[in-house]
MARBAKE-622961 format. One record per residue (C-alpha): x negated, y negated, z negated; residue number from 0. Coordinates in steps of 0.001 Angstrom, whole numbers. Layout:
BEGIN
X / Y / Z / num
X / Y / Z / NUM $
...
//
This chain:
BEGIN
X / Y / Z / num
-31425 / 25356 / -366 / 0 $
-29628 / 21667 / 117 / 1 $
-29795 / 19558 / -2564 / 2 $
-28401 / 16302 / -1026 / 3 $
-25885 / 15339 / 1627 / 4 $
-28786 / 14000 / 3376 / 5 $
-30116 / 17561 / 3679 / 6 $
-27094 / 18432 / 5755 / 7 $
-24588 / 21371 / 5434 / 8 $
-23137 / 23929 / 7421 / 9 $
-19428 / 24676 / 8383 / 10 $
-17759 / 28114 / 8337 / 11 $
-14506 / 29582 / 9023 / 12 $
-13931 / 32606 / 7322 / 13 $
-17070 / 33674 / 6130 / 14 $
-18629 / 33156 / 9843 / 15 $
-20866 / 30210 / 11085 / 16 $
-19247 / 27333 / 12774 / 17 $
-21797 / 24640 / 13256 / 18 $
-24126 / 22017 / 11154 / 19 $
-23038 / 18742 / 9618 / 20 $
-24728 / 15665 / 8109 / 21 $
-24030 / 13451 / 5469 / 22 $
-23799 / 10593 / 7633 / 23 $
-21088 / 12388 / 9761 / 24 $
-19063 / 13197 / 6508 / 25 $
-19226 / 9527 / 5380 / 26 $
-18215 / 8353 / 8585 / 27 $
-15216 / 10906 / 8878 / 28 $
-14013 / 10025 / 5575 / 29 $
-14213 / 6359 / 6109 / 30 $
-11852 / 6826 / 9425 / 31 $
-9728 / 8693 / 7439 / 32 $
-9356 / 5987 / 4820 / 33 $
-9172 / 3381 / 7276 / 34 $
-6209 / 5217 / 9457 / 35 $
-4441 / 5608 / 5670 / 36 $
-4420 / 1971 / 4800 / 37 $
-3401 / 865 / 8586 / 38 $
28 / 2996 / 8010 / 39 $
509 / 2679 / 4446 / 40 $
3635 / 937 / 2840 / 41 $
2494 / -2339 / 1459 / 42 $
4439 / -2000 / -1968 / 43 $
3572 / 1586 / -3187 / 44 $
523 / 1807 / -982 / 45 $
1673 / 5299 / -247 / 46 $
1232 / 7073 / 3642 / 47 $
4029 / 5645 / 6011 / 48 $
5936 / 7365 / 8497 / 49 $
2889 / 7981 / 11135 / 50 $
958 / 9687 / 8431 / 51 $
3834 / 11742 / 7090 / 52 $
4780 / 12883 / 10852 / 53 $
925 / 13957 / 11494 / 54 $
757 / 15712 / 8258 / 55 $
3745 / 17478 / 8997 / 56 $
2558 / 18632 / 12413 / 57 $
-349 / 19620 / 11118 / 58 $
1188 / 22009 / 8627 / 59 $
3435 / 22952 / 11500 / 60 $
322 / 23726 / 13972 / 61 $
-1342 / 26047 / 11335 / 62 $
1722 / 28268 / 10659 / 63 $
1577 / 26939 / 6922 / 64 $
4522 / 27352 / 4846 / 65 $
5671 / 24422 / 2931 / 66 $
8980 / 22639 / 1201 / 67 $
9798 / 19096 / 2619 / 68 $
11534 / 17365 / 390 / 69 $
13280 / 14062 / 900 / 70 $
13795 / 11708 / -2118 / 71 $
16388 / 9339 / -2329 / 72 $
17705 / 6920 / -5348 / 73 $
21228 / 6863 / -6306 / 74 $
22925 / 3278 / -6876 / 75 $
19850 / 1531 / -5856 / 76 $
21486 / -1088 / -3536 / 77 $
23869 / -2348 / -6307 / 78 $
21088 / -2687 / -8548 / 79 $
18780 / -4682 / -6201 / 80 $
21815 / -6862 / -5714 / 81 $
22571 / -7375 / -9526 / 82 $
18652 / -8018 / -10747 / 83 $
17206 / -9159 / -7281 / 84 $
14476 / -7347 / -4820 / 85 $
11643 / -8234 / -7514 / 86 $
13128 / -5932 / -9939 / 87 $
14069 / -3552 / -7370 / 88 $
10500 / -3337 / -6194 / 89 $
9652 / -2423 / -9772 / 90 $
11947 / 473 / -9900 / 91 $
10543 / 1613 / -6282 / 92 $
6671 / 1303 / -7910 / 93 $
7811 / 3305 / -10992 / 94 $
9823 / 6206 / -8581 / 95 $
6438 / 6209 / -6436 / 96 $
4526 / 6611 / -9917 / 97 $
6501 / 9451 / -11017 / 98 $
6575 / 11344 / -7864 / 99 $
2872 / 10738 / -7295 / 100 $
2373 / 12392 / -11119 / 101 $
4123 / 15757 / -9904 / 102 $
2349 / 16473 / -7008 / 103 $
-1219 / 18358 / -6756 / 104 $
-3140 / 15841 / -4919 / 105 $
-4890 / 19125 / -3251 / 106 $
-1975 / 20595 / -2158 / 107 $
856 / 18248 / -1667 / 108 $
1572 / 15293 / 567 / 109 $
3705 / 12341 / -470 / 110 $
4682 / 9689 / 1578 / 111 $
7062 / 6553 / 1270 / 112 $
9387 / 6544 / 4423 / 113 $
10973 / 2993 / 3503 / 114 $
13193 / 1494 / 1144 / 115 $
14006 / 4000 / -1498 / 116 $
13168 / 6733 / 640 / 117 $
10197 / 9180 / -142 / 118 $
9122 / 12412 / 1381 / 119 $
7017 / 15435 / -609 / 120 $
5588 / 18228 / 1499 / 121 $
4742 / 20682 / -1325 / 122 $
2607 / 23673 / -1076 / 123 $
2369 / 24209 / -4779 / 124 $
3782 / 27326 / -6170 / 125 $
5478 / 25741 / -8693 / 126 $
7147 / 23119 / -6671 / 127 $
10653 / 23541 / -7616 / 128 $
9523 / 22821 / -11642 / 129 $
7463 / 19898 / -10325 / 130 $
11000 / 18421 / -8558 / 131 $
13084 / 19074 / -11741 / 132 $
10185 / 16917 / -13804 / 133 $
10154 / 14305 / -11185 / 134 $
14160 / 13807 / -11148 / 135 $
14090 / 14130 / -15124 / 136 $
11237 / 11793 / -15711 / 137 $
12687 / 8829 / -13257 / 138 $
16422 / 9086 / -14522 / 139 $
15140 / 8764 / -18309 / 140 $
12347 / 6001 / -17315 / 141 $
14719 / 4146 / -14663 / 142 $
16903 / 2819 / -17756 / 143 $
14521 / 672 / -19048 / 144 $
15044 / -1897 / -16071 / 145 $
18273 / -2508 / -16910 / 146 $
19446 / -5111 / -19496 / 147 $
20604 / -4110 / -22917 / 148 $
24245 / -4797 / -22263 / 149 $
24184 / -2980 / -19284 / 150 $
22207 / 273 / -20853 / 151 $
25088 / 110 / -23585 / 152 $
27662 / -44 / -20775 / 153 $
26173 / 2775 / -18859 / 154 $
25539 / 1046 / -15745 / 155 $
26665 / -2312 / -13940 / 156 $
29539 / -3904 / -12218 / 157 $
29192 / -4838 / -8917 / 158 $
30828 / -4514 / -5255 / 159 $
30892 / -1592 / -2818 / 160 $
30176 / -1835 / 889 / 161 $
33980 / -2682 / 1345 / 162 $
33696 / -5438 / -1231 / 163 $
35634 / -3781 / -3517 / 164 $
34920 / -4174 / -7434 / 165 $
33143 / -1223 / -8653 / 166 $
31094 / 298 / -11519 / 167 $
27511 / 1752 / -10670 / 168 $
26018 / 4179 / -12929 / 169 $
22127 / 4220 / -13555 / 170 $
19807 / 4440 / -10666 / 171 $
19135 / 8029 / -10525 / 172 $
16582 / 10378 / -7812 / 173 $
18059 / 13169 / -5726 / 174 $
15631 / 15326 / -3898 / 175 $
16777 / 17454 / -833 / 176 $
14500 / 20136 / -11 / 177 $
13821 / 22082 / 3432 / 178 $
12209 / 25398 / 3433 / 179 $
9657 / 25901 / 6273 / 180 $
8046 / 29370 / 6079 / 181 $
4547 / 30409 / 7477 / 182 $
5175 / 31899 / 10904 / 183 $
8939 / 31003 / 10568 / 184 $
9067 / 30011 / 14508 / 185 $
9693 / 26013 / 13364 / 186 $
6298 / 25641 / 14955 / 187 $
8454 / 25469 / 18253 / 188 $
9842 / 22228 / 16839 / 189 $
8908 / 18533 / 16076 / 190 $
7792 / 17106 / 12892 / 191 $
10458 / 14167 / 13739 / 192 $
13272 / 17043 / 13832 / 193 $
11953 / 18832 / 10311 / 194 $
12635 / 15258 / 8746 / 195 $
15729 / 15275 / 10120 / 196 $
17047 / 18489 / 8388 / 197 $
15108 / 17220 / 5398 / 198 $
17433 / 13997 / 5542 / 199 $
20376 / 16728 / 5611 / 200 $
19184 / 18350 / 2207 / 201 $
18860 / 14752 / 961 / 202 $
22507 / 13841 / 1498 / 203 $
23761 / 17147 / 136 / 204 $
21552 / 16235 / -3110 / 205 $
22870 / 13316 / -3979 / 206 $
26552 / 14296 / -4151 / 207 $
24766 / 17452 / -6279 / 208 $
25686 / 17141 / -10128 / 209 $
21528 / 17919 / -10577 / 210 $
20562 / 15750 / -7835 / 211 $
18987 / 18709 / -6188 / 212 $
19433 / 20812 / -3021 / 213 $
17484 / 23419 / -1407 / 214 $
17888 / 24552 / 2444 / 215 $
16350 / 27776 / 3219 / 216 $
14344 / 28863 / 5797 / 217 $
17230 / 30718 / 8102 / 218 $
19541 / 27733 / 7398 / 219 $
16745 / 25194 / 8258 / 220 $
16222 / 26840 / 11496 / 221 $
19685 / 26791 / 12227 / 222 $
20060 / 22882 / 11565 / 223 $
16912 / 22316 / 13502 / 224 $
18338 / 23888 / 16825 / 225 $
21681 / 22171 / 16201 / 226 $
19925 / 18947 / 16039 / 227 $
18139 / 19592 / 19057 / 228 $
21311 / 20308 / 20751 / 229 $
23045 / 17190 / 19833 / 230 $
20185 / 15014 / 20646 / 231 $
20098 / 16510 / 24261 / 232 $
24099 / 16136 / 24227 / 233 $
23297 / 12180 / 23646 / 234 $
20911 / 12274 / 26148 / 235 $
22905 / 13834 / 28779 / 236 $
25749 / 11509 / 27854 / 237 $
23797 / 8731 / 27917 / 238 $
22737 / 9590 / 31650 / 239 $
26148 / 10011 / 32492 / 240 $
27063 / 6453 / 31565 / 241 $
24369 / 5390 / 33261 / 242 $
25407 / 6840 / 36474 / 243 $
28986 / 5950 / 35947 / 244 $
27738 / 2148 / 35261 / 245 $
25449 / 2233 / 38614 / 246 $
28550 / 3579 / 40770 / 247 $
31105 / 1076 / 39142 / 248 $
28825 / -1770 / 39862 / 249 $
28503 / -346 / 43457 / 250 $
32381 / -260 / 43936 / 251 $
32914 / -3501 / 42761 / 252 $
30684 / -5036 / 45121 / 253 $
32065 / -3143 / 48122 / 254 $
35107 / -4331 / 46629 / 255 $
33922 / -8070 / 46153 / 256 $
32807 / -7803 / 49774 / 257 $
35939 / -7305 / 51149 / 258 $
36724 / -10746 / 49598 / 259 $
39536 / -9984 / 47385 / 260 $
37837 / -9674 / 43669 / 261 $
40589 / -10354 / 41000 / 262 $
40837 / -9897 / 37138 / 263 $
42258 / -6698 / 38298 / 264 $
39567 / -5236 / 40148 / 265 $
37463 / -2510 / 38743 / 266 $
34817 / -3609 / 35975 / 267 $
31185 / -2390 / 34818 / 268 $
31006 / -2 / 32095 / 269 $
30625 / -1382 / 28892 / 270 $
32024 / -4657 / 30175 / 271 $
35148 / -6914 / 30068 / 272 $
34991 / -8454 / 33194 / 273 $
34621 / -7991 / 37047 / 274 $
31497 / -7919 / 38388 / 275 $
30488 / -11836 / 38877 / 276 $
30727 / -12806 / 42737 / 277 $
//
């Protein structure tokens, strides 16, 4: 009978013996995980950053685990940050992280901080949708306390949009767009980055939704992932063709220059506004 970790333990898989383990190896493995997590943690919220997020998505895909990838964004955060300063903006981000952490089951769900006002939750909890709505409601109510009394009475702040036009911005609110990845859905053929890209599409839709919550089902998720891959390949092929044209353009100008008649009307390099230098 094992009484302490020093006595060791055994690993099993579906009731079948896999191998022995020791307390020393377990402590070492836990320490390594913590060090790795700290290395890539967001310095403000201390939540896992992009690399741990991608790694966790990959593990779920490799194990054919079903989950919901939920991309979180804050509406009107930039105007708030401009008006009240980065310190107060950081307080809002820490509040958002605390709200999200509070609705996650640490034994089943994963919360990461992509950067800025973007977060990502990988839900495996059965009641994930209730948790999402609780997060949105809790944040939207609590965020108002970061505003000055006059701004709370006004329902927001006056500022400028990205074009410099005077605009009134409502309170900072939370938007969450979710992508459903079913177990054995075939999405294991794709990468964690592609899953995250489709989750970002759901987030953009959520920002325009009155409730701030949008779900993309498994079928549409697969379609969007395939479309993302096709678009990425098209961009890559276009870049390769542009590179080829640039190289052939350079050769053509060099030949023209060799004939001794380069002028401002000579062929130019792709992406340049001047002839090839003599």
